[in-house]
C-alpha distance (Angstrom), angle and dihedral (degrees) to the residues before:
residue distance angle dihedral
M1 . . .
I2 3.82 . .
D3 3.80 115.1 .
P4 3.81 106.8 -134.3
A5 3.86 88.7 -138.6
D6 3.79 89.1 63.3
T7 3.85 90.9 62.3
V8 3.79 96.1 53.0
L9 3.79 112.3 115.0
R10 3.84 111.3 -122.6
K11 3.78 123.9 -169.2
H12 3.80 118.8 -146.2
S13 3.81 127.9 -176.3
V14 3.80 115.3 -131.2
V15 3.76 134.7 176.2
I16 3.78 115.0 -128.7
A17 3.75 120.5 -179.8
G18 3.81 90.5 -17.7
H19 3.80 93.6 -50.8
R20 3.78 125.4 108.9
T21 3.73 116.5 -132.9
S22 3.76 135.5 158.7
V23 3.84 128.5 -125.6
S24 3.76 124.8 -159.3
M25 3.83 118.3 -153.5
E26 3.77 138.6 145.0
T27 3.79 117.3 -84.0
A28 3.87 91.2 -111.7
F29 3.80 92.2 58.9
W30 3.87 92.6 48.2
E31 3.80 89.7 50.5
A32 3.85 92.7 47.2
L33 3.78 90.9 47.5
R34 3.82 89.6 51.4
V35 3.78 91.1 51.3
I36 3.77 92.1 49.7
A37 3.82 92.9 48.2
E38 3.77 91.5 48.9
A39 3.82 92.6 49.0
E40 3.84 87.9 53.4
G41 3.79 92.9 45.7
R42 3.79 92.5 -117.5
S43 3.72 137.0 117.8
V44 3.80 120.4 -105.1
S45 3.78 88.0 -118.8
A46 3.86 92.4 56.6
L47 3.79 90.9 48.4
I48 3.83 92.2 49.1
A49 3.83 89.8 49.4
D50 3.79 90.3 54.5
I51 3.72 92.8 48.1
D52 3.82 89.4 48.5
R53 3.79 92.4 54.7
K54 3.82 91.8 55.0
R55 3.75 102.0 38.8
T56 3.82 129.1 107.0
G57 3.84 99.9 -176.0
N58 3.72 131.8 45.0
L59 3.81 118.9 -44.2
S60 3.76 101.2 -119.1
G61 3.81 89.4 50.0
A62 3.79 92.2 49.0
I63 3.83 90.5 50.7
R64 3.81 92.2 48.7
V65 3.88 92.0 51.1
F66 3.81 90.2 44.6
V67 3.87 90.1 54.1
L68 3.85 91.8 43.4
R69 3.82 93.0 51.3
R70 3.76 92.2 48.8
Y71 3.82 92.1 51.3
Q72 3.80 89.5 46.8
G73 3.78 89.2 56.4
V74 3.81 92.4 -113.5
E75 3.77 109.1 139.1
A76 3.79 99.5 -115.2
E77 3.74 113.7 -178.5
P78 3.70 118.8 -155.7
């Protein structure tokens, strides 16, 4: 069952390449991203910066796809 709290959009400010920006994603994606970053011994900001450097679409979409691929077992590199 889906917890309604997991679907709430949360906005976080991050610094990418020296510029502050904000990213809005559902709580579940923020938590999954935090778990991935922790497992890699990195900060969430560092992981987002790597995803940002390699993306072609919007940042929140790139992060969601990255998280999805990791949880699917597909080797998604940031």
